[in-house]
Every structure is written in C-alpha cells, then in structure tokens.
N, CA and C atoms as an extended XYZ file, in Angstrom:
426
Properties=species:S:1:pos:R:3:atomname:S:1:resname:S:1:resid:I:1 pbc="F F F"
N        12.829       -1.341      -20.413 N   MET     1
C        14.252       -1.199      -20.135 CA  MET     1
C        14.998       -2.441      -20.617 C   MET     1
N        16.002       -2.183      -21.424 N   GLN     2
C        16.764       -3.295      -21.989 CA  GLN     2
C        17.444       -4.121      -20.895 C   GLN     2
N        17.943       -3.453      -19.878 N   GLU     3
C        18.632       -4.150      -18.792 CA  GLU     3
C        17.736       -5.192      -18.135 C   GLU     3
N        16.474       -4.859      -17.937 N   ALA     4
C        15.527       -5.803      -17.322 CA  ALA     4
C        15.325       -7.021      -18.205 C   ALA     4
N        15.317       -6.811      -19.495 N   LYS     5
C        15.060       -7.921      -20.426 CA  LYS     5
C        16.163       -8.967      -20.399 C   LYS     5
N        17.375       -8.593      -20.000 N   PHE     6
C        18.467       -9.552      -19.884 CA  PHE     6
C        18.227      -10.536      -18.730 C   PHE     6
N        17.308      -10.225      -17.855 N   ARG     7
C        17.027      -11.077      -16.700 CA  ARG     7
C        15.862      -12.034      -16.946 C   ARG     7
N        15.296      -11.999      -18.134 N   LEU     8
C        14.141      -12.832      -18.460 CA  LEU     8
C        14.576      -14.179      -19.028 C   LEU     8
N        13.751      -15.188      -18.817 N   THR     9
C        13.995      -16.510      -19.384 CA  THR     9
C        13.360      -16.584      -20.766 C   THR     9
N        13.552      -17.683      -21.431 N   ASP    10
C        12.893      -17.958      -22.709 CA  ASP    10
C        11.616      -18.732      -22.388 C   ASP    10
N        10.485      -18.056      -22.419 N   CYS    11
C         9.211      -18.690      -22.056 CA  CYS    11
C         8.912      -19.919      -22.909 C   CYS    11
N         9.358      -19.884      -24.160 N   GLU    12
C         9.093      -21.006      -25.063 CA  GLU    12
C         9.807      -22.276      -24.577 C   GLU    12
N        10.995      -22.115      -24.010 N   LYS    13
C        11.784      -23.261      -23.555 CA  LYS    13
C        11.562      -23.600      -22.087 C   LYS    13
N        11.435      -22.567      -21.253 N   ASP    14
C        11.529      -22.749      -19.809 CA  ASP    14
C        10.211      -22.768      -19.059 C   ASP    14
N         9.092      -22.682      -19.761 N   SER    15
C         7.829      -22.584      -19.041 CA  SER    15
C         6.774      -23.501      -19.646 C   SER    15
N         5.981      -24.087      -18.778 N   SER    16
C         4.881      -24.916      -19.255 CA  SER    16
C         3.662      -24.055      -19.567 C   SER    16
N         3.600      -22.856      -19.018 N   ASP    17
C         2.483      -21.931      -19.245 CA  ASP    17
C         3.038      -20.646      -19.850 C   ASP    17
N         3.117      -20.619      -21.167 N   ILE    18
C         3.753      -19.504      -21.869 CA  ILE    18
C         3.016      -18.190      -21.614 C   ILE    18
N         1.699      -18.227      -21.609 N   LYS    19
C         0.920      -17.006      -21.389 CA  LYS    19
C         1.223      -16.403      -20.012 C   LYS    19
N         1.242      -17.228      -18.999 N   SER    20
C         1.548      -16.763      -17.644 CA  SER    20
C         2.989      -16.251      -17.563 C   SER    20
N         3.889      -16.934      -18.217 N   CYS    21
C         5.300      -16.529      -18.224 CA  CYS    21
C         5.442      -15.143      -18.845 C   CYS    21
N         4.821      -14.923      -19.984 N   LYS    22
C         4.899      -13.619      -20.658 CA  LYS    22
C         4.298      -12.514      -19.783 C   LYS    22
N         3.197      -12.832      -19.094 N   PHE    23
C         2.560      -11.883      -18.185 CA  PHE    23
C         3.528      -11.499      -17.065 C   PHE    23
N         4.173      -12.493      -16.454 N   GLU    24
C         5.142      -12.252      -15.377 CA  GLU    24
C         6.323      -11.422      -15.890 C   GLU    24
N         6.753      -11.709      -17.100 N   GLN    25
C         7.873      -10.962      -17.665 CA  GLN    25
C         7.505       -9.499      -17.890 C   GLN    25
N         6.306       -9.268      -18.394 N   SER    26
C         5.846       -7.896      -18.608 CA  SER    26
C         5.805       -7.137      -17.287 C   SER    26
N         5.276       -7.787      -16.259 N   GLU    27
C         5.214       -7.163      -14.940 CA  GLU    27
C         6.625       -6.890      -14.408 C   GLU    27
N         7.542       -7.840      -14.592 N   PHE    28
C         8.909       -7.656      -14.108 CA  PHE    28
C         9.568       -6.443      -14.751 C   PHE    28
N         9.436       -6.292      -16.066 N   VAL    29
C        10.060       -5.168      -16.774 CA  VAL    29
C         9.504       -3.841      -16.254 C   VAL    29
N         8.191       -3.768      -16.045 N   GLU    30
C         7.581       -2.540      -15.515 CA  GLU    30
C         8.052       -2.276      -14.088 C   GLU    30
N         8.076       -3.307      -13.270 N   GLU    31
C         8.523       -3.168      -11.885 CA  GLU    31
C         9.998       -2.761      -11.830 C   GLU    31
N        10.808       -3.326      -12.725 N   TYR    32
C        12.233       -3.007      -12.775 CA  TYR    32
C        12.437       -1.527      -13.055 C   TYR    32
N        11.682       -1.018      -13.994 N   GLN    33
C        11.784        0.407      -14.312 CA  GLN    33
C        11.363        1.244      -13.112 C   GLN    33
N        10.280        0.886      -12.458 N   ASN    34
C         9.819        1.635      -11.294 CA  ASN    34
C        10.797        1.518      -10.124 C   ASN    34
N        11.456        0.378      -10.021 N   ALA    35
C        12.458        0.215       -8.963 CA  ALA    35
C        13.595        1.216       -9.169 C   ALA    35
N        14.039        1.365      -10.412 N   TYR    36
C        15.095        2.331      -10.698 CA  TYR    36
C        14.596        3.772      -10.651 C   TYR    36
N        13.287        3.950      -10.668 N   ALA    37
C        12.720        5.294      -10.494 CA  ALA    37
C        12.596        5.630       -9.010 C   ALA    37
N        12.946        4.670       -8.134 N   GLY    38
C        12.960        4.918       -6.693 CA  GLY    38
C        11.753        4.425       -5.938 C   GLY    38
N        10.889        3.646       -6.566 N   ASP    39
C         9.685        3.161       -5.896 CA  ASP    39
C        10.023        1.998       -4.964 C   ASP    39
N         9.743        2.180       -3.689 N   TYR    40
C        10.065        1.194       -2.666 CA  TYR    40
C         9.417       -0.162       -2.937 C   TYR    40
N         8.124       -0.196       -3.206 N   LEU    41
C         7.432       -1.468       -3.409 CA  LEU    41
C         7.958       -2.172       -4.663 C   LEU    41
N         8.231       -1.424       -5.704 N   ALA    42
C         8.799       -2.020       -6.919 CA  ALA    42
C        10.165       -2.645       -6.614 C   ALA    42
N        10.965       -1.987       -5.789 N   GLN    43
C        12.264       -2.547       -5.409 CA  GLN    43
C        12.075       -3.873       -4.675 C   GLN    43
N        11.110       -3.914       -3.775 N   GLN    44
C        10.804       -5.165       -3.066 CA  GLN    44
C        10.362       -6.245       -4.048 C   GLN    44
N         9.472       -5.879       -4.973 N   ASN    45
C         8.944       -6.849       -5.933 CA  ASN    45
C        10.024       -7.391       -6.853 C   ASN    45
N        10.907       -6.510       -7.324 N   VAL    46
C        12.009       -6.950       -8.185 CA  VAL    46
C        12.907       -7.911       -7.406 C   VAL    46
N        13.230       -7.558       -6.177 N   GLY    47
C        14.046       -8.451       -5.354 CA  GLY    47
C        13.402       -9.812       -5.180 C   GLY    47
N        12.114       -9.814       -4.923 N   TYR    48
C        11.406      -11.079       -4.725 CA  TYR    48
C        11.398      -11.906       -6.014 C   TYR    48
N        11.144      -11.248       -7.150 N   MET    49
C        11.100      -11.984       -8.415 CA  MET    49
C        12.481      -12.538       -8.780 C   MET    49
N        13.537      -11.797       -8.481 N   LEU    50
C        14.887      -12.292       -8.742 CA  LEU    50
C        15.255      -13.434       -7.800 C   LEU    50
N        14.704      -13.418       -6.613 N   LEU    51
C        14.977      -14.488       -5.655 CA  LEU    51
C        14.244      -15.761       -6.036 C   LEU    51
N        12.987      -15.641       -6.416 N   ARG    52
C        12.125      -16.801       -6.685 CA  ARG    52
C        12.023      -17.177       -8.156 C   ARG    52
N        12.425      -16.290       -9.037 N   GLY    53
C        12.364      -16.600      -10.452 CA  GLY    53
C        11.061      -16.234      -11.127 C   GLY    53
N        10.158      -15.559      -10.439 N   GLY    54
C         8.915      -15.125      -11.067 CA  GLY    54
C         8.182      -16.240      -11.777 C   GLY    54
N         8.007      -17.377      -11.112 N   ASP    55
C         7.332      -18.540      -11.701 CA  ASP    55
C         7.967      -18.975      -13.012 C   ASP    55
N         9.275      -18.896      -13.087 N   GLY    56
C        10.000      -19.336      -14.270 CA  GLY    56
C        10.182      -18.281      -15.332 C   GLY    56
N         9.684      -17.080      -15.120 N   ALA    57
C         9.754      -16.020      -16.124 CA  ALA    57
C        11.041      -15.209      -16.029 C   ALA    57
N        11.679      -15.236      -14.868 N   VAL    58
C        12.856      -14.416      -14.594 CA  VAL    58
C        13.989      -15.331      -14.137 C   VAL    58
N        15.192      -15.042      -14.614 N   ARG    59
C        16.348      -15.824      -14.148 CA  ARG    59
C        16.609      -15.511      -12.680 C   ARG    59
N        16.724      -16.528      -11.873 N   LYS    60
C        17.011      -16.326      -10.459 CA  LYS    60
C        18.396      -15.723      -10.297 C   LYS    60
N        18.490      -14.782       -9.371 N   ASN    61
C        19.770      -14.151       -9.103 CA  ASN    61
C        19.754      -13.689       -7.644 C   ASN    61
N        20.173      -14.565       -6.728 N   PRO    62
C        20.121      -14.218       -5.299 CA  PRO    62
C        20.962      -13.001       -4.939 C   PRO    62
N        22.057      -12.784       -5.642 N   PHE    63
C        22.906      -11.615       -5.391 CA  PHE    63
C        22.130      -10.327       -5.654 C   PHE    63
N        21.515      -10.224       -6.831 N   GLU    64
C        20.736       -9.027       -7.162 CA  GLU    64
C        19.497       -8.907       -6.280 C   GLU    64
N        18.879      -10.038       -5.954 N   ALA    65
C        17.700      -10.015       -5.073 CA  ALA    65
C        18.080       -9.393       -3.740 C   ALA    65
N        19.198       -9.805       -3.201 N   CYS    66
C        19.685       -9.256       -1.931 CA  CYS    66
C        19.956       -7.761       -2.073 C   CYS    66
N        20.565       -7.366       -3.183 N   ALA    67
C        20.876       -5.941       -3.390 CA  ALA    67
C        19.595       -5.113       -3.409 C   ALA    67
N        18.566       -5.576       -4.140 N   TRP    68
C        17.307       -4.824       -4.194 CA  TRP    68
C        16.617       -4.775       -2.837 C   TRP    68
N        16.590       -5.896       -2.129 N   HIS    69
C        15.942       -5.898       -0.812 CA  HIS    69
C        16.684       -4.991        0.165 C   HIS    69
N        18.001       -5.030        0.137 N   THR    70
C        18.790       -4.181        1.027 CA  THR    70
C        18.588       -2.712        0.682 C   THR    70
N        18.616       -2.391       -0.603 N   LEU    71
C        18.385       -1.015       -1.047 CA  LEU    71
C        17.024       -0.516       -0.559 C   LEU    71
N        16.007       -1.341       -0.702 N   ALA    72
C        14.658       -0.947       -0.280 CA  ALA    72
C        14.606       -0.690        1.223 C   ALA    72
N        15.210       -1.558        1.992 N   ILE    73
C        15.206       -1.400        3.453 CA  ILE    73
C        15.963       -0.134        3.854 C   ILE    73
N        17.033        0.160        3.165 N   ARG    74
C        17.831        1.359        3.471 CA  ARG    74
C        17.160        2.646        2.993 C   ARG    74
N        16.110        2.541        2.201 N   SER    75
C        15.459        3.726        1.639 CA  SER    75
C        14.737        4.569        2.685 C   SER    75
N        14.502        3.992        3.841 N   LYS    76
C        13.778        4.667        4.919 CA  LYS    76
C        12.346        5.016        4.518 C   LYS    76
N        11.794        4.213        3.622 N   SER    77
C        10.398        4.396        3.233 CA  SER    77
C         9.506        4.240        4.457 C   SER    77
N         8.462        5.045        4.567 N   PRO    78
C         7.539        4.894        5.701 CA  PRO    78
C         6.714        3.615        5.610 C   PRO    78
N         6.815        2.895        4.487 N   TYR    79
C         6.008        1.686        4.293 CA  TYR    79
C         6.738        0.404        4.667 C   TYR    79
N         7.973        0.507        5.127 N   ILE    80
C         8.726       -0.687        5.493 CA  ILE    80
C         8.031       -1.373        6.662 C   ILE    80
N         7.782       -2.666        6.467 N   ARG    81
C         7.177       -3.480        7.523 CA  ARG    81
C         8.176       -4.555        7.941 C   ARG    81
N         7.914       -5.187        9.044 N   SER    82
C         8.830       -6.221        9.531 CA  SER    82
C         8.974       -7.357        8.521 C   SER    82
N         7.923       -7.641        7.759 N   VAL    83
C         7.994       -8.716        6.773 CA  VAL    83
C         9.035       -8.402        5.697 C   VAL    83
N         9.183       -7.115        5.327 N   GLU    84
C        10.200       -6.744        4.350 CA  GLU    84
C        11.609       -6.877        4.939 C   GLU    84
N        11.741       -6.524        6.197 N   ARG    85
C        13.044       -6.704        6.847 CA  ARG    85
C        13.407       -8.192        6.903 C   ARG    85
N        12.416       -9.029        7.199 N   ASP    86
C        12.634      -10.474        7.222 CA  ASP    86
C        13.012      -10.989        5.836 C   ASP    86
N        12.322      -10.484        4.800 N   GLN    87
C        12.625      -10.907        3.432 CA  GLN    87
C        14.054      -10.529        3.061 C   GLN    87
N        14.495       -9.354        3.469 N   ALA    88
C        15.868       -8.942        3.182 CA  ALA    88
C        16.858       -9.888        3.854 C   ALA    88
N        16.587      -10.262        5.092 N   ARG    89
C        17.478      -11.191        5.791 CA  ARG    89
C        17.502      -12.550        5.089 C   ARG    89
N        16.333      -13.026        4.666 N   ILE    90
C        16.250      -14.328        3.996 CA  ILE    90
C        16.987      -14.295        2.667 C   ILE    90
N        16.755      -13.260        1.875 N   SER    91
C        17.362      -13.213        0.543 CA  SER    91
C        18.852      -12.918        0.608 C   SER    91
N        19.329      -12.360        1.700 N   CYS    92
C        20.731      -11.965        1.787 CA  CYS    92
C        21.625      -12.957        2.521 C   CYS    92
N        21.099      -14.011        3.028 N   THR    93
C        21.903      -14.946        3.809 CA  THR    93
C        23.105      -15.450        3.034 C   THR    93
N        22.896      -16.046        1.879 N   GLU    94
C        23.991      -16.610        1.105 CA  GLU    94
C        24.826      -15.555        0.383 C   GLU    94
N        24.207      -14.629       -0.360 N   PRO    95
C        25.036      -13.670       -1.107 CA  PRO    95
C        25.938      -12.810       -0.239 C   PRO    95
N        25.460      -12.396        0.926 N   VAL    96
C        26.296      -11.534        1.765 CA  VAL    96
C        27.551      -12.273        2.194 C   VAL    96
N        27.404      -13.514        2.579 N   SER    97
C        28.576      -14.257        3.020 CA  SER    97
C        29.552      -14.497        1.863 C   SER    97
N        29.033      -14.581        0.638 N   GLN    98
C        29.897      -14.824       -0.509 CA  GLN    98
C        30.448      -13.551       -1.141 C   GLN    98
N        29.673      -12.469       -1.111 N   TYR    99
C        29.994      -11.310       -1.932 CA  TYR    99
C        30.048       -9.986       -1.184 C   TYR    99
N        30.259       -9.967        0.109 N   GLY   100
C        30.191       -8.772        0.928 CA  GLY   100
C        30.488       -7.440        0.251 C   GLY   100
N        31.739       -7.202       -0.170 N   LYS   101
C        32.112       -5.918       -0.762 CA  LYS   101
C        31.473       -5.714       -2.131 C   LYS   101
N        31.360       -6.777       -2.900 N   ALA   102
C        30.731       -6.663       -4.215 CA  ALA   102
C        29.256       -6.259       -4.066 C   ALA   102
N        28.607       -6.782       -3.033 N   LEU   103
C        27.207       -6.438       -2.791 CA  LEU   103
C        27.073       -4.957       -2.467 C   LEU   103
N        27.943       -4.443       -1.609 N   GLU   104
C        27.892       -3.014       -1.278 CA  GLU   104
C        28.158       -2.165       -2.515 C   GLU   104
N        29.056       -2.616       -3.378 N   GLY   105
C        29.319       -1.906       -4.623 CA  GLY   105
C        28.097       -1.885       -5.535 C   GLY   105
N        27.406       -3.025       -5.623 N   GLN   106
C        26.194       -3.114       -6.433 CA  GLN   106
C        25.119       -2.166       -5.897 C   GLN   106
N        24.930       -2.163       -4.598 N   ILE   107
C        23.928       -1.289       -3.976 CA  ILE   107
C        24.287        0.175       -4.214 C   ILE   107
N        25.552        0.495       -4.122 N   SER   108
C        26.009        1.863       -4.362 CA  SER   108
C        25.720        2.298       -5.799 C   SER   108
N        25.988        1.432       -6.765 N   GLU   109
C        25.706        1.744       -8.172 CA  GLU   109
C        24.211        1.953       -8.398 C   GLU   109
N        23.393        1.087       -7.804 N   MET   110
C        21.942        1.209       -7.954 CA  MET   110
C        21.446        2.512       -7.335 C   MET   110
N        21.979        2.846       -6.174 N   THR   111
C        21.585        4.080       -5.491 CA  THR   111
C        21.941        5.300       -6.330 C   THR   111
N        23.123        5.301       -6.910 N   GLN   112
C        23.537        6.424       -7.762 CA  GLN   112
C        22.625        6.551       -8.979 C   GLN   112
N        22.254        5.429       -9.583 N   ALA   113
C        21.365        5.459      -10.751 CA  ALA   113
C        19.994        6.012      -10.370 C   ALA   113
N        19.501        5.625       -9.212 N   ILE   114
C        18.196        6.112       -8.756 CA  ILE   114
C        18.267        7.609       -8.479 C   ILE   114
N        19.320        8.045       -7.807 N   ARG   115
C        19.474        9.471       -7.482 CA  ARG   115
C        19.649       10.353       -8.715 C   ARG   115
N        20.101        9.774       -9.814 N   ALA   116
C        20.284       10.533      -11.047 CA  ALA   116
C        18.949       10.890      -11.705 C   ALA   116
N        17.875       10.262      -11.248 N   HIS   117
C        16.519       10.522      -11.764 CA  HIS   117
C        16.426       10.364      -13.276 C   HIS   117
N        17.151        9.401      -13.829 N   GLY   118
C        17.119        9.167      -15.258 CA  GLY   118
C        16.012        8.226      -15.705 C   GLY   118
N        15.327        7.613      -14.747 N   VAL   119
C        14.266        6.658      -15.063 CA  VAL   119
C        12.967        7.191      -14.476 C   VAL   119
N        11.909        7.116      -15.260 N   HIS   120
C        10.603        7.590      -14.798 CA  HIS   120
C         9.657        6.417      -14.606 C   HIS   120
N         8.768        6.562      -13.670 N   ARG   121
C         7.820        5.491      -13.365 CA  ARG   121
C         6.872        5.237      -14.521 C   ARG   121
N         6.463        3.966      -14.628 N   VAL   122
C         5.494        3.554      -15.642 CA  VAL   122
C         4.332        2.849      -14.952 C   VAL   122
N         3.212        2.794      -15.634 N   ALA   123
C         2.039        2.103      -15.106 CA  ALA   123
C         2.307        0.601      -15.033 C   ALA   123
N         1.745       -0.029      -14.007 N   VAL   124
C         1.798       -1.481      -13.870 CA  VAL   124
C         0.346       -1.945      -13.759 C   VAL   124
N        -0.278       -2.244      -14.895 N   PRO   125
C        -1.703       -2.598      -14.876 CA  PRO   125
C        -2.021       -3.800      -13.986 C   PRO   125
N        -1.070       -4.725      -13.845 N   GLU   126
C        -1.310       -5.931      -13.049 CA  GLU   126
C        -1.640       -5.615      -11.595 C   GLU   126
N        -1.153       -4.481      -11.095 N   ILE   127
C        -1.435       -4.108       -9.703 CA  ILE   127
C        -2.210       -2.795       -9.618 C   ILE   127
N        -2.771       -2.356      -10.751 N   ASP   128
C        -3.576       -1.137      -10.813 CA  ASP   128
C        -2.784        0.087      -10.366 C   ASP   128
N        -1.512        0.153      -10.801 N   TYR   129
C        -0.666        1.290      -10.456 CA  TYR   129
C        -0.593        2.244      -11.639 C   TYR   129
N        -0.905        3.500      -11.389 N   ASP   130
C        -0.836        4.555      -12.396 CA  ASP   130
C         0.030        5.674      -11.827 C   ASP   130
N         1.212        5.932      -12.404 N   PRO   131
C         2.114        6.939      -11.829 CA  PRO   131
C         1.545        8.356      -11.839 C   PRO   131
N         0.603        8.637      -12.719 N   LYS   132
C        -0.006        9.972      -12.749 CA  LYS   132
C        -1.035       10.135      -11.630 C   LYS   132
N        -1.629        9.048      -11.202 N   ARG   133
C        -2.675        9.096      -10.190 CA  ARG   133
C        -2.138        8.786       -8.782 C   ARG   133
N        -1.245        7.800       -8.692 N   ASP   134
C        -0.822        7.275       -7.393 CA  ASP   134
C         0.529        7.850       -6.983 C   ASP   134
N         0.695        8.061       -5.694 N   ARG   135
C         1.962        8.575       -5.166 CA  ARG   135
C         3.075        7.556       -5.392 C   ARG   135
N         2.812        6.300       -5.115 N   ASP   136
C         3.757        5.208       -5.357 CA  ASP   136
C         2.979        3.902       -5.390 C   ASP   136
N         3.661        2.806       -5.643 N   GLU   137
C         2.961        1.540       -5.794 CA  GLU   137
C         2.322        1.054       -4.496 C   GLU   137
N         2.826        1.509       -3.367 N   THR   138
C         2.227        1.121       -2.099 CA  THR   138
C         0.836        1.706       -1.960 C   THR   138
N         0.584        2.811       -2.617 N   ASN   139
C        -0.718        3.481       -2.551 CA  ASN   139
C        -1.429        3.427       -3.903 C   ASN   139
N        -1.301        2.326       -4.615 N   SER   140
C        -1.910        2.231       -5.945 CA  SER   140
C        -3.384        1.850       -5.844 C   SER   140
N        -4.089        2.091       -6.921 N   GLY   141
C        -5.467        1.670       -7.004 CA  GLY   141
C        -6.487        2.749       -6.673 C   GLY   141
N        -6.070        3.963       -6.585 N   GLY   142
C        -7.055        5.016       -6.386 CA  GLY   142
C        -6.741        5.869       -5.277 C   GLY   142
C-alpha cells in the first residue's frame, strides 16, 4: 500500500542496522494493509509502531497511533485485553488533548475505509500469519 510507504523512514540515513530497518518496514506495510482490512491485531500493531517508530523504521506519529489504538478498542473484538486498553490510554494522552475533533474525524475516515472492504488481508511471514489459513492475526500460526 502506497499510503503505508509514506510513513517509512529512510533506512540508509536513519538507521544503524539497515537490514533490521528494512525488515521492520516490510512488516509495517503488511500490517498496515491488514489493519485496513479490519484485522484487530494488525490495528494494534500499526498503532504501536507509529507510537514507537518501529525501531527507527517508521516515522513516529502519536496522532495516528492514538487513532489506530482507539479504532481497535472500539472494534469490539473478542480478543481485546486490558493491556490493549492501557496501550490506547497511553498512546492517546497527548493527541486527544491536542486534537479531539480531528482525532474523531480520523477514526471515522478509517472506519469508513475498513467498512468499504476495499483492502484484503495479506500474509505476514514475520508472525506466521496466512490469511487463507488463519481467521485473523490473533489466531495465526496454524
């Protein structure tokens, strides 16, 4: 997805471990696509990578991280655990106070894109996820 690639850093400039950076970027792009396909765990992972920067592979964006974490929590997935709720609170502390209405608008746009079913899940070899075999990334690996 081209949109995901706009969130990546330049591994040649910004990373001391180019191989690891490229690996993280590949995983981010796959997770980003799965997040827009409606996968709860992918949404959590994208939010986390945007919050932390994916070890330098992804541009940090606390606003988007908060949007993904909030979207995931609102999904009513049966896999939501208290740790994910805590992560949403942590990632949303600053952006919510700064961007309240803009954040809700971002979440609304993301929700509409997911509901349009225009994005299909892809395999994420790093976590042994196969969309043809597994129900979702939470149940990956067989």
